FIGULUM-161821 format. One line per field, with one value per residue (C-alpha): residue in three letters; x, y, z. Coordinates in Angstrom, 3 decimals, m for minus. Each point is the difference from the previous one (the first is absolute). Last residue first. Layout:
N
vexlo [ALA, ...];
px [X, ...];
py [Y, ...];
pz [Z, ...];
% end
This chain:
83
vexlo [UNK, UNK, UNK, UNK, UNK, UNK, UNK, UNK, UNK, UNK, UNK, UNK, UNK, UNK, UNK, UNK, UNK, UNK, UNK, UNK, UNK, UNK, UNK, UNK, UNK, UNK, UNK, UNK, UNK, UNK, UNK, UNK, UNK, UNK, UNK, UNK, UNK, UNK, UNK, UNK, UNK, UNK, UNK, UNK, UNK, UNK, UNK, UNK, UNK, UNK, UNK, UNK, UNK, UNK, UNK, UNK, UNK, UNK, UNK, UNK, UNK, UNK, UNK, UNK, UNK, UNK, UNK, UNK, UNK, UNK, UNK, UNK, UNK, UNK, UNK, UNK, UNK, UNK, UNK, UNK, UNK, UNK, UNK];
px [34.629, 1.817, m2.770, 1.102, 0.591, m1.997, 0.859, m2.701, 0.057, m3.004, 0.508, m2.649, 2.222, 1.805, m1.984, 1.592, m0.284, 2.119, 1.108, m2.771, 0.889, m0.904, m2.531, m1.832, m3.384, 1.451, 2.524, m2.566, m2.468, 2.668, 0.699, m3.640, m1.316, 2.687, 0.587, m3.396, 1.668, 1.822, 3.365, 2.269, 3.555, 0.655, 3.110, 0.731, 1.943, 1.100, m0.864, m0.332, 1.799, m1.844, m1.261, m3.500, m0.224, 0.444, m2.752, m2.563, 1.001, m0.584, m3.533, m0.476, 1.068, m2.080, m3.402, m0.521, 1.719, 3.535, 1.652, 2.718, 0.379, 3.706, 0.998, 3.295, 2.215, 2.220, m1.190, 2.360, m1.009, m2.785, 0.862, 1.161, m3.342, m1.766, m2.031];
py [0.233, 0.956, m0.414, m1.576, 2.490, m0.884, 0.903, m0.972, m0.680, m0.897, m1.461, 0.691, 2.231, 1.676, 0.851, 1.586, m0.176, 1.827, 0.036, m2.247, 0.018, m3.034, 0.321, m3.302, 1.397, 2.881, m2.200, m2.671, 2.691, 1.476, m3.531, m0.975, 2.928, 0.329, m3.748, m0.529, 0.782, m3.360, 0.311, 0.273, 1.012, 0.740, 1.791, m0.493, 2.392, m1.057, 2.212, m3.001, m2.961, m1.777, m3.588, 1.039, 2.347, m2.990, m2.041, 2.819, 0.868, m3.590, 0.126, 3.431, m1.244, m3.222, 1.534, 1.104, m1.070, m1.102, 0.614, 2.212, m0.351, 0.841, 0.881, 1.848, 0.403, 2.639, 2.491, 2.657, 3.506, 1.755, 3.381, m1.534, m1.792, 3.331, 1.294];
pz [m70.476, m3.191, m2.563, m3.260, m2.810, m3.107, m3.589, m2.475, m3.735, m2.136, m3.464, m2.635, m2.123, 2.907, 3.113, 3.036, 3.761, 2.532, 3.617, 1.333, 3.689, 2.105, 2.815, m0.438, m1.113, m2.004, m1.775, m0.883, m1.136, m2.322, m1.333, m0.585, m2.039, m2.673, 0.493, m1.682, m3.331, 0.081, m1.777, 3.030, 0.878, 3.669, 1.234, 3.693, 2.218, 3.478, 2.980, 2.296, m1.605, m2.825, 0.401, 1.136, m2.980, m2.337, 1.660, m0.131, m3.551, m1.118, 1.411, m1.578, m3.439, 0.331, 0.832, m2.746, m3.195, m0.815, m3.366, 1.445, 3.776, m0.051, 3.555, 0.222, 3.056, 1.629, m2.607, m1.320, 1.024, m1.914, m1.503, m3.310, m0.310, 0.080, 2.922];
% end
């Protein structure tokens, strides 16, 4: 999926400069505030998010629409579960 294919995010979480476990802790709180089906864009610089964010989505039932890496910055688009 390219960035042009991804719909505009309802919210953005910038976790740049934070290290594990902070990005996922912030993600948990941010997702809680989103409406069901809402789209969240996450920006992170911690390489461990490549492992942690997909596991977070799988465990809690959210959909990881896409993930990309651009020059040491990791981007994720997460659709909050609708139930």
